[in-house]
Each structure stands twice: as C-alpha cells, then as structure tokens.
Phi, psi and omega in degrees: 000133179283136177261154174282151179280144170294156181257119179253129178237114178287124179261325177215136172214113177220195185285355183244326184215159168233121178248120183233129171271129178249128176239125183242114167294163176305128181082355180289155184224160175280328194089157182296135181203161175243130180289124180272354183214155165297154182209164170240133179250129180242099179297136177259344179223163168283156176169177181236127177250144171260124180253108180270125178228164178293340180270357181128168183264152174211159178257150177227126178271129175258140177234122183311127177084354179263098183287158171212161183256147175236156185250148173304142176094349177294131178245127181191174168238132182252128184234135174285115180257021179257167179266009180222168177297142175240136182229133170218159175251130179250126178248108179267136181260118180282000000 
C-alpha cells in the first residue's frame, strides 16, 4: 500500500543550520533517506513513529517538548504510526 509523504517545510537554511518543520498525517512517511548532518529533533506533538531500518523496524514515542539528538549517517524511513497528525522540528547542524 502506498503511503502519503510527510510535509517538510524549511524554516531556516544558512551556512550553520537547516531548520525543517515536519508534518505527518496518520500513516505518512518521509521516504528512505540518509541523514547528511547531526541533528536535534524537537517534537511539537505527542505521537508514535515507526522507524524502518535495514537492520529491522522499531517504534519511537515522541513527547511534545522533549528533544532528542540524531546522528549523521543514519539511514531509515520514518512513518507516523499514530492515529493523529504528528509534528516535529528538526534542526540540522552543518
């Protein structure tokens, strides 16, 4: 079954950071990608994400306002596994 794409809106992009708001309808996905930068993710809503990786799938619980860090080189597809929209802001460090 085809999933709808998550909506990415770039808020800031300069020589130091890229700030992107991600909005996921229920079941929406990023598509497979490799992170080109270390990043900090700031959830704006609570929710559950399915992280599909080549090593297997895992779930991640998001809690509004509880940030976490991600590393350059991670390859995955992120899917909203919640019954409601999930929103987070990703700050990539160049």
